[in-house]
VOTORNU-601583 format. One record per residue: x negated, y negated, z negated of N, C-alpha, C, O in turn; residue number from 1. Coordinates in pm, whole numbers, plus 50000, padded with zeros to 5 digits. Layout:
+-------+-------+-------+-------+-------+-------+-------+-------+-------+-------+-------+-------+------+
|  n.c1 |  n.c2 |  n.c3 | ca.c1 | ca.c2 | ca.c3 |  c.c1 |  c.c2 |  c.c3 |  o.c1 |  o.c2 |  o.c3 | zapa |
+-------+-------+-------+-------+-------+-------+-------+-------+-------+-------+-------+-------+------+
|     X |     Y |     Z |     X |     Y |     Z |     X |     Y |     Z |     X |     Y |     Z |  NUM |
...
+-------+-------+-------+-------+-------+-------+-------+-------+-------+-------+-------+-------+------+
***
This chain:
+-------+-------+-------+-------+-------+-------+-------+-------+-------+-------+-------+-------+------+
|  n.c1 |  n.c2 |  n.c3 | ca.c1 | ca.c2 | ca.c3 |  c.c1 |  c.c2 |  c.c3 |  o.c1 |  o.c2 |  o.c3 | zapa |
+-------+-------+-------+-------+-------+-------+-------+-------+-------+-------+-------+-------+------+
| 50569 | 55270 | 77881 | 50569 | 55146 | 77949 | 50500 | 55157 | 78090 | 50545 | 55106 | 78193 |    1 |
| 50374 | 55237 | 78082 | 50297 | 55254 | 78202 | 50372 | 55328 | 78304 | 50358 | 55298 | 78422 |    2 |
| 50450 | 55423 | 78268 | 50531 | 55497 | 78381 | 50633 | 55411 | 78442 | 50667 | 55429 | 78559 |    3 |
| 50684 | 55316 | 78368 | 50793 | 55224 | 78425 | 50722 | 55127 | 78520 | 50775 | 55096 | 78626 |    4 |
| 50605 | 55078 | 78485 | 50533 | 54993 | 78570 | 50488 | 55066 | 78701 | 50497 | 55010 | 78811 |    5 |
| 50442 | 55191 | 78686 | 50398 | 55268 | 78799 | 50529 | 55306 | 78890 | 50519 | 55311 | 79013 |    6 |
| 50637 | 55330 | 78829 | 50764 | 55357 | 78901 | 50808 | 55229 | 78986 | 50849 | 55235 | 79102 |    7 |
| 50794 | 55122 | 78919 | 50826 | 54988 | 78995 | 50741 | 54974 | 79117 | 50788 | 54949 | 79228 |    8 |
| 50606 | 54992 | 79090 | 50499 | 54980 | 79195 | 50535 | 55073 | 79312 | 50535 | 55027 | 79426 |    9 |
| 50564 | 55196 | 79292 | 50607 | 55287 | 79390 | 50727 | 55243 | 79468 | 50726 | 55253 | 79591 |   10 |
| 50830 | 55193 | 79402 | 50949 | 55137 | 79465 | 50909 | 55023 | 79558 | 50955 | 55022 | 79672 |   11 |
| 50824 | 54924 | 79514 | 50783 | 54815 | 79589 | 50707 | 54864 | 79713 | 50736 | 54818 | 79823 |   12 |
| 50618 | 54948 | 79699 | 50542 | 55000 | 79816 | 50619 | 55072 | 79906 | 50597 | 55058 | 80026 |   13 |
| 50720 | 55158 | 79860 | 50805 | 55223 | 79952 | 50895 | 55142 | 80038 | 50923 | 55177 | 80152 |   14 |
| 50942 | 55025 | 79978 | 51020 | 54936 | 80054 | 50938 | 54863 | 80161 | 50988 | 54821 | 80266 |   15 |
| 50809 | 54851 | 80129 | 50713 | 54787 | 80233 | 50679 | 54878 | 80337 | 50614 | 54831 | 80430 |   16 |
| 50714 | 55009 | 80341 | 50673 | 55098 | 80449 | 50760 | 55080 | 80563 | 50874 | 55038 | 80547 |   17 |
| 50713 | 55109 | 80679 | 50783 | 55084 | 80812 | 50913 | 55169 | 80808 | 50911 | 55284 | 80765 |   18 |
| 51020 | 55111 | 80855 | 51152 | 55190 | 80860 | 51173 | 55264 | 80991 | 51259 | 55351 | 80999 |   19 |
| 51092 | 55228 | 81101 | 51096 | 55298 | 81217 | 51228 | 55277 | 81295 | 51263 | 55362 | 81377 |   20 |
| 51302 | 55169 | 81272 | 51436 | 55153 | 81332 | 51410 | 55133 | 81481 | 51487 | 55187 | 81560 |   21 |
| 51313 | 55064 | 81524 | 51289 | 55029 | 81657 | 51263 | 55161 | 81740 | 51270 | 55157 | 81863 |   22 |
| 51234 | 55270 | 81678 | 51216 | 55399 | 81748 | 51333 | 55479 | 81739 | 51328 | 55593 | 81786 |   23 |
| 51440 | 55437 | 81684 | 51565 | 55503 | 81668 | 51557 | 55629 | 81580 | 51615 | 55734 | 81609 |   24 |
| 51480 | 55610 | 81470 | 51459 | 55718 | 81378 | 51579 | 55707 | 81278 | 51615 | 55597 | 81236 |   25 |
| 51637 | 55818 | 81243 | 51746 | 55832 | 81139 | 51695 | 55766 | 81007 | 51587 | 55800 | 80959 |   26 |
| 51771 | 55678 | 80952 | 51730 | 55617 | 80827 | 51702 | 55708 | 80703 | 51635 | 55671 | 80607 |   27 |
| 51761 | 55834 | 80714 | 51739 | 55935 | 80608 | 51595 | 56003 | 80625 | 51551 | 56080 | 80539 |   28 |
| 51525 | 55971 | 80739 | 51403 | 56036 | 80755 | 51296 | 55928 | 80748 | 51183 | 55959 | 80785 |   29 |
| 51320 | 55803 | 80703 | 51224 | 55696 | 80704 | 51117 | 55740 | 80596 | 51151 | 55799 | 80493 |   30 |
| 50988 | 55707 | 80625 | 50880 | 55746 | 80542 | 50883 | 55694 | 80405 | 50822 | 55759 | 80321 |   31 |
| 50944 | 55586 | 80368 | 50952 | 55533 | 80234 | 51065 | 55607 | 80152 | 51064 | 55604 | 80029 |   32 |
| 51148 | 55664 | 80214 | 51268 | 55720 | 80138 | 51236 | 55814 | 80018 | 51283 | 55792 | 79906 |   33 |
| 51161 | 55910 | 80043 | 51118 | 56002 | 79927 | 51050 | 55942 | 79821 | 51084 | 55963 | 79704 |   34 |
| 50938 | 55857 | 79856 | 50868 | 55790 | 79752 | 50945 | 55694 | 79676 | 50921 | 55677 | 79556 |   35 |
| 51040 | 55626 | 79738 | 51131 | 55525 | 79684 | 51218 | 55594 | 79571 | 51235 | 55543 | 79460 |   36 |
| 51273 | 55717 | 79610 | 51370 | 55788 | 79531 | 51291 | 55833 | 79388 | 51345 | 55832 | 79278 |   37 |
| 51151 | 55873 | 79416 | 51075 | 55921 | 79316 | 51039 | 55815 | 79227 | 51030 | 55835 | 79105 |   38 |
| 51015 | 55686 | 79290 | 50996 | 55568 | 79215 | 51105 | 55532 | 79122 | 51080 | 55496 | 79007 |   39 |
| 51229 | 55540 | 79169 | 51353 | 55510 | 79099 | 51361 | 55606 | 78975 | 51386 | 55563 | 78862 |   40 |
| 51340 | 55731 | 79001 | 51339 | 55840 | 78899 | 51236 | 55810 | 78790 | 51264 | 55814 | 78671 |   41 |
| 51111 | 55778 | 78840 | 50999 | 55755 | 78744 | 51028 | 55638 | 78660 | 50999 | 55639 | 78540 |   42 |
| 51084 | 55536 | 78718 | 51117 | 55405 | 78651 | 51222 | 55436 | 78542 | 51202 | 55399 | 78426 |   43 |
| 51328 | 55499 | 78577 | 51436 | 55549 | 78485 | 51390 | 55629 | 78364 | 51428 | 55610 | 78249 |   44 |
| 51301 | 55724 | 78407 | 51254 | 55815 | 78292 | 51158 | 55736 | 78205 | 51153 | 55758 | 78084 |   45 |
| 51073 | 55634 | 78270 | 50987 | 55554 | 78198 | 51057 | 55473 | 78084 | 51022 | 55469 | 77967 |   46 |
| 51160 | 55412 | 78141 | 51246 | 55319 | 78045 | 51311 | 55412 | 77937 | 51316 | 55371 | 77822 |   47 |
| 51354 | 55524 | 77965 | 51416 | 55617 | 77861 | 51306 | 55658 | 77760 | 51330 | 55658 | 77639 |   48 |
| 51188 | 55692 | 77810 | 51083 | 55732 | 77721 | 51038 | 55616 | 77626 | 51013 | 55636 | 77507 |   49 |
| 51029 | 55491 | 77687 | 50995 | 55380 | 77610 | 51112 | 55353 | 77498 | 51083 | 55327 | 77381 |   50 |
| 51225 | 55359 | 77537 | 51333 | 55330 | 77445 | 51331 | 55430 | 77325 | 51346 | 55397 | 77208 |   51 |
| 51309 | 55555 | 77371 | 51311 | 55661 | 77270 | 51189 | 55654 | 77177 | 51201 | 55689 | 77060 |   52 |
| 51073 | 55611 | 77224 | 50960 | 55586 | 77141 | 50974 | 55467 | 77040 | 50923 | 55469 | 76928 |   53 |
| 51044 | 55367 | 77086 | 51066 | 55244 | 77007 | 51162 | 55293 | 76888 | 51133 | 55266 | 76771 |   54 |
| 51268 | 55360 | 76920 | 51361 | 55405 | 76816 | 51294 | 55503 | 76726 | 51321 | 55496 | 76606 |   55 |
| 51210 | 55595 | 76770 | 51145 | 55696 | 76681 | 50998 | 55642 | 76628 | 50920 | 55721 | 76574 |   56 |
| 50970 | 55519 | 76646 | 50854 | 55476 | 76591 | 50828 | 55505 | 76437 | 50912 | 55476 | 76352 |   57 |
| 50715 | 55559 | 76409 | 50692 | 55600 | 76263 | 50673 | 55479 | 76173 | 50620 | 55376 | 76213 |   58 |
| 50716 | 55494 | 76055 | 50702 | 55380 | 75956 | 50547 | 55382 | 75922 | 50480 | 55485 | 75931 |   59 |
| 50497 | 55261 | 75885 | 50353 | 55252 | 75864 | 50296 | 55373 | 75770 | 50356 | 55401 | 75665 |   60 |
| 50192 | 55435 | 75806 | 50144 | 55538 | 75737 | 50198 | 55678 | 75773 | 50151 | 55776 | 75716 |   61 |
| 50294 | 55690 | 75864 | 50351 | 55816 | 75892 | 50319 | 55860 | 76025 | 50413 | 55882 | 76102 |   62 |
| 50194 | 55876 | 76066 | 50141 | 55925 | 76204 | 50171 | 56068 | 76202 | 50163 | 56137 | 76100 |   63 |
| 50209 | 56116 | 76332 | 50230 | 56259 | 76344 | 50136 | 56338 | 76431 | 50176 | 56416 | 76517 |   64 |
| 50006 | 56313 | 76405 | 49899 | 56381 | 76485 | 49905 | 56356 | 76634 | 49890 | 56449 | 76714 |   65 |
| 49928 | 56231 | 76672 | 49933 | 56203 | 76808 | 49819 | 56237 | 76895 | 49839 | 56286 | 77006 |   66 |
| 49691 | 56212 | 76849 | 49568 | 56224 | 76922 | 49541 | 56375 | 76940 | 49498 | 56417 | 77047 |   67 |
| 49563 | 56452 | 76842 | 49546 | 56599 | 76850 | 49640 | 56670 | 76950 | 49603 | 56765 | 77020 |   68 |
| 49764 | 56617 | 76951 | 49858 | 56671 | 77041 | 49831 | 56625 | 77191 | 49863 | 56693 | 77288 |   69 |
| 49770 | 56505 | 77199 | 49738 | 56444 | 77336 | 49620 | 56536 | 77378 | 49620 | 56586 | 77491 |   70 |
| 49513 | 56561 | 77285 | 49404 | 56642 | 77333 | 49441 | 56775 | 77376 | 49389 | 56822 | 77477 |   71 |
| 49531 | 56843 | 77304 | 49578 | 56969 | 77337 | 49651 | 56971 | 77467 | 49633 | 57068 | 77541 |   72 |
| 49730 | 56879 | 77502 | 49799 | 56869 | 77631 | 49700 | 56846 | 77743 | 49707 | 56909 | 77848 |   73 |
| 49612 | 56757 | 77719 | 49506 | 56731 | 77824 | 49424 | 56859 | 77845 | 49393 | 56892 | 77959 |   74 |
| 49389 | 56929 | 77743 | 49314 | 57050 | 77755 | 49389 | 57161 | 77830 | 49331 | 57231 | 77914 |   75 |
| 49509 | 57174 | 77800 | 49599 | 57272 | 77876 | 49599 | 57241 | 78010 | 49570 | 57326 | 78093 |   76 |
| 49632 | 57110 | 78046 | 49637 | 57064 | 78191 | 49507 | 57080 | 78262 | 49508 | 57112 | 78381 |   77 |
| 49398 | 57060 | 78198 | 49268 | 57091 | 78263 | 49243 | 57238 | 78277 | 49183 | 57280 | 78376 |   78 |
| 49284 | 57312 | 78189 | 49270 | 57465 | 78204 | 49349 | 57507 | 78328 | 49300 | 57584 | 78411 |   79 |
| 49475 | 57454 | 78341 | 49557 | 57490 | 78460 | 49496 | 57448 | 78584 | 49472 | 57534 | 78669 |   80 |
| 49464 | 57317 | 78607 | 49413 | 57270 | 78722 | 49283 | 57313 | 78749 | 49259 | 57346 | 78865 |   81 |
| 49190 | 57321 | 78662 | 49057 | 57363 | 78703 | 49024 | 57506 | 78679 | 48933 | 57559 | 78743 |   82 |
| 49091 | 57572 | 78591 | 49059 | 57713 | 78556 | 49155 | 57822 | 78612 | 49112 | 57933 | 78640 |   83 |
| 49281 | 57790 | 78627 | 49381 | 57891 | 78672 | 49412 | 57875 | 78815 | 49408 | 57975 | 78888 |   84 |
| 49444 | 57759 | 78863 | 49484 | 57735 | 79004 | 49374 | 57762 | 79097 | 49265 | 57707 | 79084 |   85 |
| 49402 | 57849 | 79193 | 49297 | 57886 | 79289 | 49214 | 58012 | 79248 | 49145 | 58071 | 79331 |   86 |
| 49223 | 58046 | 79130 | 49152 | 58169 | 79085 | 49252 | 58290 | 79071 | 49210 | 58405 | 79061 |   87 |
| 49375 | 58261 | 79072 | 49476 | 58368 | 79067 | 49598 | 58311 | 79142 | 49605 | 58192 | 79171 |   88 |
| 49689 | 58400 | 79170 | 49814 | 58362 | 79237 | 49878 | 58241 | 79164 | 49875 | 58233 | 79041 |   89 |
| 49933 | 58154 | 79237 | 49985 | 58027 | 79185 | 50104 | 58051 | 79086 | 50117 | 57983 | 78984 |   90 |
| 50192 | 58158 | 79123 | 50299 | 58193 | 79025 | 50239 | 58236 | 78895 | 50287 | 58191 | 78791 |   91 |
| 50147 | 58314 | 78892 | 50087 | 58359 | 78765 | 50017 | 58249 | 78683 | 50029 | 58243 | 78561 |   92 |
| 49937 | 58157 | 78759 | 49876 | 58047 | 78693 | 49985 | 57956 | 78630 | 49972 | 57917 | 78514 |   93 |
| 50081 | 57926 | 78700 | 50187 | 57841 | 78650 | 50264 | 57899 | 78533 | 50297 | 57827 | 78439 |   94 |
| 50296 | 58039 | 78539 | 50361 | 58105 | 78418 | 50268 | 58096 | 78303 | 50311 | 58056 | 78195 |   95 |
| 50143 | 58130 | 78318 | 50043 | 58120 | 78199 | 50046 | 57981 | 78141 | 50060 | 57966 | 78019 |   96 |
| 50034 | 57880 | 78223 | 50035 | 57745 | 78177 | 50154 | 57705 | 78111 | 50144 | 57644 | 78004 |   97 |
| 50274 | 57733 | 78164 | 50405 | 57698 | 78092 | 50413 | 57770 | 77965 | 50451 | 57711 | 77865 |   98 |
| 50380 | 57896 | 77962 | 50382 | 57982 | 77835 | 50302 | 57920 | 77726 | 50350 | 57899 | 77615 |   99 |
| 50176 | 57890 | 77761 | 50081 | 57828 | 77657 | 50127 | 57696 | 77612 | 50123 | 57665 | 77493 |  100 |
| 50171 | 57617 | 77704 | 50222 | 57475 | 77666 | 50347 | 57480 | 77573 | 50356 | 57410 | 77472 |  101 |
| 50443 | 57567 | 77613 | 50562 | 57570 | 77535 | 50529 | 57634 | 77393 | 50580 | 57592 | 77289 |  102 |
| 50448 | 57729 | 77397 | 50410 | 57800 | 77268 | 50334 | 57705 | 77180 | 50361 | 57696 | 77060 |  103 |
| 50235 | 57630 | 77242 | 50153 | 57537 | 77147 | 50248 | 57431 | 77094 | 50237 | 57402 | 76975 |  104 |
| 50338 | 57372 | 77165 | 50414 | 57264 | 77123 | 50546 | 57300 | 77048 | 50619 | 57215 | 76999 |  105 |
| 50567 | 57418 | 77044 | 50689 | 57468 | 76966 | 50650 | 57549 | 76843 | 50739 | 57596 | 76772 |  106 |
| 50522 | 57569 | 76814 | 50484 | 57638 | 76710 | 50538 | 57585 | 76577 | 50524 | 57465 | 76550 |  107 |
| 50599 | 57668 | 76492 | 50651 | 57621 | 76373 | 50782 | 57553 | 76369 | 50820 | 57501 | 76265 |  108 |
| 50856 | 57550 | 76482 | 50985 | 57487 | 76486 | 51087 | 57604 | 76495 | 51206 | 57577 | 76477 |  109 |
| 51056 | 57715 | 76517 | 51146 | 57838 | 76504 | 51060 | 57958 | 76469 | 50937 | 57953 | 76465 |  110 |
| 51132 | 58064 | 76445 | 51054 | 58190 | 76418 | 50959 | 58226 | 76521 | 50983 | 58189 | 76636 |  111 |
| 50852 | 58293 | 76497 | 50747 | 58322 | 76591 | 50807 | 58405 | 76704 | 50778 | 58376 | 76820 |  112 |
| 50883 | 58500 | 76678 | 50943 | 58588 | 76771 | 51032 | 58508 | 76870 | 51024 | 58522 | 76992 |  113 |
| 51119 | 58421 | 76807 | 51214 | 58353 | 76898 | 51146 | 58256 | 76987 | 51181 | 58238 | 77104 |  114 |
| 51039 | 58186 | 76924 | 50968 | 58099 | 77007 | 50885 | 58148 | 77123 | 50877 | 58090 | 77231 |  115 |
| 50819 | 58268 | 77091 | 50744 | 58349 | 77194 | 50845 | 58390 | 77304 | 50816 | 58377 | 77423 |  116 |
| 50966 | 58440 | 77262 | 51061 | 58479 | 77369 | 51111 | 58358 | 77450 | 51130 | 58373 | 77570 |  117 |
| 51132 | 58246 | 77393 | 51176 | 58128 | 77467 | 51057 | 58081 | 77561 | 51081 | 58048 | 77677 |  118 |
| 50936 | 58078 | 77511 | 50819 | 58039 | 77592 | 50805 | 58132 | 77707 | 50781 | 58086 | 77819 |  119 |
| 50820 | 58264 | 77687 | 50812 | 58364 | 77805 | 50928 | 58343 | 77900 | 50908 | 58352 | 78021 |  120 |
| 51048 | 58316 | 77850 | 51164 | 58295 | 77942 | 51144 | 58166 | 78033 | 51176 | 58166 | 78152 |  121 |
| 51092 | 58059 | 77969 | 51072 | 57942 | 78035 | 50960 | 57951 | 78140 | 50969 | 57897 | 78250 |  122 |
| 50849 | 58025 | 78097 | 50742 | 58046 | 78185 | 50772 | 58121 | 78305 | 50733 | 58080 | 78414 |  123 |
| 50842 | 58232 | 78293 | 50889 | 58319 | 78402 | 50983 | 58233 | 78495 | 50960 | 58226 | 78616 |  124 |
| 51084 | 58172 | 78438 | 51179 | 58099 | 78518 | 51109 | 57977 | 78589 | 51141 | 57953 | 78705 |  125 |
| 51014 | 57899 | 78526 | 50951 | 57792 | 78590 | 50868 | 57838 | 78694 | 50870 | 57779 | 78802 |  126 |
| 50784 | 57950 | 78673 | 50689 | 57991 | 78769 | 50760 | 58047 | 78896 | 50714 | 58022 | 79007 |  127 |
| 50876 | 58122 | 78881 | 50950 | 58167 | 78998 | 51028 | 58048 | 79072 | 51030 | 58041 | 79195 |  128 |
| 51087 | 57965 | 78995 | 51153 | 57847 | 79060 | 51070 | 57750 | 79131 | 51108 | 57705 | 79240 |  129 |
| 50952 | 57712 | 79074 | 50866 | 57617 | 79132 | 50795 | 57684 | 79268 | 50779 | 57620 | 79372 |  130 |
| 50760 | 57808 | 79254 | 50704 | 57878 | 79368 | 50811 | 57897 | 79480 | 50779 | 57884 | 79598 |  131 |
| 50923 | 57923 | 79444 | 51030 | 57934 | 79549 | 51065 | 57801 | 79614 | 51084 | 57793 | 79735 |  132 |
| 51074 | 57698 | 79531 | 51110 | 57565 | 79577 | 51005 | 57520 | 79671 | 51044 | 57475 | 79779 |  133 |
| 50861 | 57527 | 79643 | 50769 | 57484 | 79727 | 50752 | 57564 | 79850 | 50746 | 57508 | 79960 |  134 |
| 50745 | 57699 | 79837 | 50732 | 57781 | 79956 | 50849 | 57791 | 80045 | 50829 | 57775 | 80166 |  135 |
| 50966 | 57814 | 80002 | 51089 | 57824 | 80077 | 51161 | 57702 | 80120 | 51209 | 57694 | 80232 |  136 |
| 51170 | 57604 | 80031 | 51240 | 57486 | 80055 | 51146 | 57378 | 80119 | 51171 | 57329 | 80230 |  137 |
| 51050 | 57348 | 80054 | 50948 | 57242 | 80106 | 50844 | 57298 | 80208 | 50765 | 57224 | 80267 |  138 |
| 50849 | 57430 | 80225 | 50746 | 57502 | 80330 | 50609 | 57464 | 80310 | 50535 | 57440 | 80406 |  139 |
| 50569 | 57458 | 80185 | 50423 | 57432 | 80139 | 50359 | 57558 | 80101 | 50407 | 57632 | 80016 |  140 |
| 50247 | 57582 | 80165 | 50173 | 57705 | 80130 | 50092 | 57675 | 80005 | 50007 | 57585 | 80002 |  141 |
| 50122 | 57756 | 79897 | 50058 | 57738 | 79774 | 49920 | 57815 | 79757 | 49897 | 57917 | 79821 |  142 |
| 49836 | 57763 | 79673 | 49700 | 57838 | 79671 | 49716 | 57974 | 79601 | 49619 | 58049 | 79590 |  143 |
+-------+-------+-------+-------+-------+-------+-------+-------+-------+-------+-------+-------+------+
***
């Protein structure tokens, strides 16, 4: 629900941004366009997650270790942001983070060898794709 509210807030604020029509700026380069599109995506995904959580709500007494999984996810994110990024090449830090995240949350769902191969493939693919996207498409210099 929080993601949906945040997405709607982003949409509202992006609509309030100046359109720069008086300067003859192309509407596709208006400052609020990208945040607005991201707000729409965030709102849609927030609604989808909320609907999915309502459908999959556990029956009374059937909790599935939610706090432990949350703590693990937060710990991995902190390790990535504070421990890896900036101390090693971005591509390597991202690959390590994705590998650990996928391995931690896939453990026990498939054979260990299959799960580790899947985690490695996703880690390499994500690290390469994210680095390429930011450096070559968005022209952002990564740490």
